Every structure is written in structure tokens, then in C-alpha cells.
N, C-alpha and C positions, 0 to 999 in steps of 0.2 A: 373686626366688631363685626361685620355681615357673616362670616365664620361661625362666631360664638354664639348668636344667634340663631343660626341653622344648626347649631348644636342642640340648642336649649328644645326646638320646636325638637328636634331629633329622638332628645331625652322624651318630652312629653307624650312626643307621641308612640315610643315604646313601652311607658308607665302606664297609657291607656289599651293599651292591645293588649299588656303582661294582664292588667286588673279586668281583661273580659271585653271590653267597648272594640269599637272600630278607630282606627285610626282618623286623625283630623281632615286628612285631603280624604277618607272617603264619604266620613259626615258631609262636608261643606259641599261635595260632591253629587252628594244623595239631594240635598236640602236644594239645590240650583236645578238639579232635573226634576224635583215635585214641585217648582213653582217655586220654594217659602213660604209658602203658605199654611201649611199641615205637616211639620216636622214631626210635632210628636208620633201623628202615627205614620209616617214613613218609619221614622225609627223602628215603632213598633211591628214592622211590617217587615224589616229585617228581621229585627229577634226569632222573629216568628217562623222562618224563611231557616234559621240558622237551629233553631229546634226541632227542623225537621229533620235534618242531616244528623248520621252517626257516622264515624269511622270506626268501623269493624271491621277486623280482621274474616275472611270465607273460612278462614280451614278451623273453624270450634276444634274441630274433635283432636284436631293438632295440638291446638293451647293448653284442651283439658290433658293430656297427656307430658304437655310440657310444663306445667304448673306443677304437676307431680313428679316431674326429674328433679326441681329446686327447692329448695329448702326456705320455710318463711324468710330467714334473714339473706338468703341469697335468690330472692326472685326477679325475674328482670324488670326493668323499669324504662320509663324514656325511650321507647322505640317510634321513630319515623315512620321505615316501612322497613320491606324486605329489600335485600341487595340482591333480584336477580334470582338466580335460581342457587347462588350461592350458599355453600354449608364452611360450619366451622371445621377448620382442619385435622381435629382428631373423633368429630361426633357429627351424626348427620341433622343434626341440630341446624334449622339457616340462620342463616349470617345479617341479621338486622341492623338498617343506620343508625342512627343513636340521633337525638335532640341534641343537639350543641348550643352553644351560649353563642352569639355577633358577638364581636370584634367590637373592641371600644373606640366611639366614633373620637377622633382627635381633630384639633385646629392645626394649623400648620405652624404655628407656636408651638403649641406642646409636639409634635413629631420633629422639631429644629430642637427644643431641651435635649428629649428623648437621645436622641444623635448625637449631642454635644456631653452627657454625658457618660454614653457608651463608649466616646473616642476617649474623655477622660481616663474609664475605667479601664482601657486599653482590650488588647485584642483575648488574653490570656484572666480577665477576670471570672471569679463563681459570679460574682453578682448581676456580670452582664448574662452572663448564661441562665438565670435563672430568670433575669429579664425577658430572656428571648424565648424560653420554651412556658411561661404561664400559661399560652393557648392550648400548646402541646397536651401539655400534665391536663387542662379539662377536658380535650378532646379523649383525652386517652380515659379519664376517669369516666365522661360520657358513655363510649363506649362500653367500657366492661359496667356498666348498668346495666347498658341492654342486651348486650350478650356476657352471662354472666359465668357463662364456659368457654371463653372466649380465650383466645391467647395472643401473646406478641406479635407471630406470624397472623390471625386475623387480623389484626391491627393495624397494618401494614398492607394488607390485600386492599381493606377500604381505604384508608387512609393517603396511602401512595401507591397506585396498585399497577405505576412503571415500576416501583421499584422493588416488585414483587416477583421471583426466578421459582420456576415452577422444576421439581429435583424431577427429572425424569426417571434416575432411580430407582425412587419409591415407585413406581406407579410396574415397574418389571417382576 
């Protein structure tokens, strides 16, 4: 029962964040630190400070050049930040970290049900493979949206860097 209540709190907090508000934990902490007397002005102060900050890339010239490289239907979306100095494998474009979906919160009961279904389906089941690869597919789609000219090699370099082996013969 406690886990289900926690899950409801998480879902409500994520919805609040998605709709542009602050999570419950921040709003309650803010009101208690202000003494709880003037909640309206405390909230306005937070909103004003959020309006002052803009998350912009410093490379405005690069962004203009990249916009010209992409067709309107192939424009990059959902970029969180650049991945260090890495560039795409067959391009001089920087590799961007995509904004990905958070995994769905589950209670112990739900995890046990999922495990039971996987055991019943067996190791060779196509449905079992689809269930396991849902988050991977979502991450691949997010990566492709953020890096339209990216290839599977670029995805592997971002998603699982330990699995990427540099080919020394290409550099010679």
C-alpha cells in the first residue's frame, strides 16, 4: 500500500513538472523556509528567477550553419547538451545528448507480475523481446531526433561507450 501511495506521489510530481510547475517537494520546502506566511509572493519570486535564465548554446554561428544543413522535416529536436568534444562518425557535427523519457515507476507487485509474464513467455518469445526493448527503442528515437545525421555507431558511442571499439585502421 505504501509503495502505491509513493507511486501516486511520483506521478503527480512528474505531471506538475511536465506542466511547468515545481515539484511538490520544492514548493513545500519553499513555503516552510519562508515561514509559510506569504506563499503567493514566494512563488512569484521563484517564477521571476526562472524567467531570468535562458538555456542557450554559446555557439550561435554554429547553430545557424547547422540549421542550413538540415531540411525542415529533419531539424534537430530534444537536445539536452553536447557530449564533450565528440562529433558524429561521418561528419564534423557535434554529438548531442538527447532528452530521454524517464522509466515508468513500478511497485514490487508490478515488477513481480512482469517477471512472471517473462517466465511464462520463455526465452525465445518475440513478445518478451519487445517488452525488454521498449525503453531502448524510445532512447534510439530520442537520439535520432537530437542527431538527425547520426548513425547507429554514434548511438552506441553515446548509449554504451564501453561497447564502442575505435577502429585503428581508419586513422592510418
